[in-house]
Residue frames relative to the residue before (quaternion, step in Angstrom):
aa qw qx qy qz dx dy dz
N 1.0000 0.0000 0.0000 0.0000 0.00 0.00 0.00
Y 0.0028 0.7920 -0.6086 0.0490 3.52 -0.78 1.08
D 0.6285 -0.5813 0.3760 0.3546 3.54 -1.20 0.49
A 0.7918 0.0713 -0.0208 0.6063 3.59 1.13 -0.61
Y 0.1112 -0.7940 0.5957 0.0488 3.54 -1.24 0.35
T 0.0717 -0.7680 0.6352 0.0394 3.55 -1.04 0.85
K 0.0365 -0.7705 0.6363 -0.0094 3.52 -0.91 1.00
W 0.0587 -0.7941 0.6045 0.0221 3.55 -0.89 0.90
F 0.1606 -0.7690 0.6163 0.0548 3.51 -1.19 0.73
V 0.1514 -0.7743 0.6100 0.0736 3.57 -0.81 1.00
K 0.0480 -0.7891 0.6123 -0.0113 3.56 -0.86 1.04
W 0.0818 -0.8009 0.5925 0.0301 3.55 -0.99 0.79
N 0.0560 -0.7470 0.6622 0.0183 3.50 -1.23 0.74
Y 0.0129 0.8007 -0.5985 0.0238 3.53 -1.06 0.69
L 0.2616 -0.6966 0.6378 0.1988 3.48 -1.34 0.38
Y 0.1614 -0.7851 0.5916 0.0869 3.53 -1.05 0.74
Q 0.2070 -0.7498 0.6125 0.1406 3.49 -1.33 0.28
T 0.2447 -0.7435 0.5999 0.1653 3.53 -1.17 0.56
Q 0.1184 0.7666 -0.6190 0.1226 3.50 -0.99 0.95
N 0.8425 0.0165 -0.0538 0.5357 3.57 -0.87 0.97
N 0.6577 -0.5432 0.2877 0.4353 3.56 0.96 0.97
R 0.5931 0.5141 -0.3806 0.4890 3.58 1.14 0.67
C 0.2328 -0.7611 0.5911 0.1312 3.56 -1.10 0.69
S 0.0328 0.8130 -0.5771 0.0696 3.57 -0.79 1.04
I 0.5872 -0.5561 0.4588 0.3681 3.51 -1.32 0.42
Q 0.2215 -0.7606 0.5964 0.1296 3.57 -0.92 0.93
T 0.7731 -0.0991 0.0864 0.6205 3.59 0.86 -1.01
V 0.0973 -0.7818 0.6137 0.0520 3.54 -1.22 0.53
Q 0.0647 -0.7660 0.6389 0.0295 3.52 -1.15 0.73
V 0.0637 -0.7840 0.6175 0.0029 3.56 -0.94 0.96
N 0.0661 -0.7909 0.6084 0.0043 3.55 -0.92 0.97
T 0.1581 -0.7665 0.6155 0.0929 3.53 -1.17 0.65
D 0.1500 -0.7452 0.6450 0.0787 3.52 -0.92 1.01
I 0.0615 -0.7964 0.6016 -0.0011 3.56 -0.86 1.00
I 0.0573 -0.7782 0.6254 -0.0045 3.53 -0.87 1.05
T 0.0248 -0.7876 0.6153 -0.0224 3.56 -0.71 1.12
T 0.1374 -0.7739 0.6164 0.0481 3.52 -0.91 1.02
L 0.0305 -0.7934 0.6068 -0.0365 3.55 -0.73 1.15
P 0.5286 -0.6175 0.4600 0.3573 3.59 -1.11 0.50
K 0.1620 -0.7567 0.6237 0.1100 3.52 -1.21 0.52
W 0.1324 -0.7840 0.6047 0.0466 3.52 -0.89 0.96
K 0.2908 -0.7086 0.6147 0.1880 3.51 -0.86 0.97
V 0.3530 -0.7741 0.4866 0.1984 3.51 -0.23 1.31
N 0.3075 -0.7538 0.5657 0.1309 3.48 -0.77 1.19
S 0.4915 -0.6758 0.4575 0.3039 3.58 -0.86 0.93
K 0.6367 0.5322 -0.3292 0.4505 3.58 1.20 -0.40
A 0.5227 0.6312 -0.4234 0.3861 3.61 1.24 -0.27
S 0.4981 -0.6637 0.4720 0.2977 3.53 -1.03 0.81
K 0.6383 -0.5164 0.4066 0.4007 3.55 -1.26 0.41
Q 0.6160 0.5551 -0.3376 0.4455 3.57 1.06 -0.76
V 0.6687 0.4839 -0.2992 0.4787 3.61 0.91 -0.88
K 0.6356 0.5237 -0.3250 0.4649 3.59 0.97 -0.81
N 0.6588 0.4968 -0.2997 0.4789 3.59 0.98 -0.83
Q 0.6244 0.5267 -0.3360 0.4688 3.59 1.02 -0.77
W 0.6436 0.5198 -0.3164 0.4642 3.57 0.96 -0.88
E 0.6597 0.5209 -0.3120 0.4428 3.57 0.87 -0.94
R 0.6573 0.4915 -0.3079 0.4812 3.61 0.93 -0.86
Y 0.6468 0.5386 -0.3046 0.4459 3.55 0.99 -0.91
I 0.7106 0.4629 -0.2793 0.4503 3.60 0.74 -1.01
I 0.6089 0.5317 -0.3471 0.4755 3.60 1.10 -0.62
A 0.6795 0.4795 -0.2859 0.4760 3.58 0.91 -0.93
L 0.6424 0.5207 -0.3231 0.4602 3.59 1.00 -0.80
N 0.6450 0.5083 -0.3158 0.4753 3.56 0.98 -0.81
K 0.6247 0.5311 -0.3327 0.4659 3.59 1.01 -0.80
H 0.6353 0.5226 -0.3261 0.4658 3.57 0.98 -0.82
E 0.6833 0.4842 -0.2906 0.4629 3.59 0.84 -0.94
E 0.5771 0.5707 -0.3777 0.4456 3.60 1.12 -0.55
G 0.5869 0.5654 -0.3650 0.4502 3.60 1.13 -0.56
H 0.6525 0.4876 -0.3050 0.4933 3.58 1.01 -0.80
Q 0.6231 0.5418 -0.3391 0.4508 3.58 0.99 -0.80
K 0.6414 0.5290 -0.3202 0.4541 3.58 0.98 -0.85
H 0.6089 0.5423 -0.3608 0.4528 3.59 1.04 -0.67
G 0.6590 0.5033 -0.3112 0.4643 3.58 0.94 -0.81
I 0.6560 0.5046 -0.3032 0.4724 3.55 0.97 -0.86
N 0.6781 0.4832 -0.2947 0.4689 3.59 0.92 -0.88
A 0.6016 0.5389 -0.3555 0.4704 3.58 1.08 -0.67
S 0.6463 0.5285 -0.3095 0.4551 3.57 0.95 -0.89
K 0.6632 0.5008 -0.3037 0.4659 3.57 0.90 -0.91
E 0.6753 0.4905 -0.3021 0.4605 3.58 0.94 -0.85
V 0.6084 0.5342 -0.3517 0.4699 3.60 1.03 -0.73
L 0.6504 0.5253 -0.3167 0.4480 3.59 0.87 -0.93
Q 0.7019 0.4661 -0.2762 0.4624 3.58 0.77 -1.02
T 0.6503 0.5243 -0.3195 0.4474 3.59 1.00 -0.78
I 0.6606 0.4927 -0.3170 0.4695 3.58 0.89 -0.87
K 0.6399 0.5401 -0.3271 0.4379 3.59 0.94 -0.85
K 0.7373 0.4382 -0.2241 0.4627 3.58 1.04 -0.77
L 0.4347 0.7040 -0.4752 0.2994 3.61 1.20 -0.04
P 0.4605 -0.6785 0.4907 0.2946 3.58 -1.01 0.74
D 0.6261 -0.4840 0.4341 0.4305 3.54 -1.33 0.03
Y 0.2020 -0.7618 0.6046 0.1150 3.55 -1.23 0.61
S 0.5834 -0.6008 0.4163 0.3540 3.55 -1.21 0.45
S 0.7824 0.1119 -0.1140 0.6019 3.59 1.25 -0.23
C 0.5569 -0.6129 0.4455 0.3402 3.54 -1.18 0.55
T 0.5585 0.5743 -0.3893 0.4546 3.58 1.20 -0.43
Q 0.6522 0.5005 -0.3066 0.4797 3.58 0.97 -0.85
L 0.6343 0.5253 -0.3281 0.4627 3.56 0.99 -0.81
G 0.6620 0.5099 -0.3039 0.4577 3.59 0.89 -0.91
T 0.6327 0.5207 -0.3183 0.4767 3.57 1.02 -0.80
A 0.6626 0.5043 -0.3005 0.4651 3.58 0.96 -0.88
V 0.6254 0.5355 -0.3373 0.4565 3.61 0.97 -0.85
N 0.7213 0.4549 -0.2597 0.4532 3.57 0.75 -1.05
A 0.6461 0.5170 -0.3274 0.4561 3.60 0.97 -0.79
A 0.6708 0.4877 -0.3017 0.4703 3.59 0.89 -0.91
S 0.6682 0.5002 -0.3017 0.4607 3.59 0.92 -0.88
D 0.6454 0.5208 -0.3176 0.4597 3.58 0.97 -0.84
R 0.6256 0.5310 -0.3372 0.4615 3.61 1.02 -0.76
I 0.6537 0.5102 -0.3094 0.4654 3.57 0.97 -0.86
I 0.6419 0.5182 -0.3251 0.4624 3.59 0.92 -0.89
K 0.6588 0.5028 -0.3103 0.4657 3.59 0.89 -0.89
K 0.6212 0.5433 -0.3425 0.4491 3.59 1.01 -0.78
Y 0.7187 0.4322 -0.2559 0.4808 3.58 0.87 -0.90
N 0.5628 0.5503 -0.3921 0.4762 3.59 1.18 -0.40
Q 0.6468 0.5018 -0.3092 0.4840 3.57 1.04 -0.77
K 0.6128 0.5353 -0.3471 0.4663 3.59 1.06 -0.69
D 0.6188 0.5338 -0.3395 0.4656 3.60 1.04 -0.73
L 0.6662 0.5020 -0.2999 0.4628 3.57 0.92 -0.92
E 0.6653 0.4953 -0.2964 0.4736 3.58 0.95 -0.89
Y 0.6166 0.5491 -0.3286 0.4586 3.58 1.02 -0.82
D 0.6756 0.4733 -0.2927 0.4836 3.58 0.91 -0.87
R 0.6328 0.5263 -0.3405 0.4546 3.58 1.01 -0.75
V 0.6993 0.4821 -0.2696 0.4537 3.58 0.82 -1.03
T 0.7541 0.3670 -0.2079 0.5035 3.59 0.95 -0.84
R 0.3288 -0.7447 0.4949 0.3039 3.56 1.34 -0.12
H 0.6727 -0.5286 0.2583 0.4488 3.50 0.85 1.17
G 0.7720 -0.3846 0.1676 0.4774 3.54 0.99 0.91
S 0.4971 0.6810 -0.4392 0.3103 3.60 1.17 -0.24
T 0.6505 0.4963 -0.3321 0.4693 3.62 1.05 -0.60
Q 0.6642 0.4684 -0.2918 0.5042 3.57 1.31 -0.22
G 0.6301 -0.5661 0.3172 0.4265 3.55 1.29 0.19
A 0.5075 0.6645 -0.4110 0.3633 3.58 1.25 0.13
T 0.4621 0.6108 -0.5137 0.3866 3.55 0.48 1.25
F 0.1141 -0.7881 0.6024 0.0535 3.53 -1.02 0.79
P 0.7061 -0.4246 -0.3727 0.4268 2.52 -0.80 2.09
């Protein structure tokens, strides 16, 4: 259980062409969906100014932490796009499709590991000030 959560999804679509018994990427499109869930506090009029200020600092720091996860998703998307664009021609479109998916999956796993390492190093944002009280 954590105070906030960011999940990103990278999706890729491509069109290929065949020429001279070779299959190559013609166009590629990569999209990233990012969902961030943050806590919301209905500020109670009875809460002290000090508590309200602590909450404000906390939510800003927590959002900053989650932006780090968002950047991983965006960077994964950019790397998937560049990698697919640079793939060589293949002797079959089945081989090309396998190569696209394998390369993209490796990139996604790399950035999933970056998310895990980021949380380990920041202790899920606590080193960035994302603790309430």
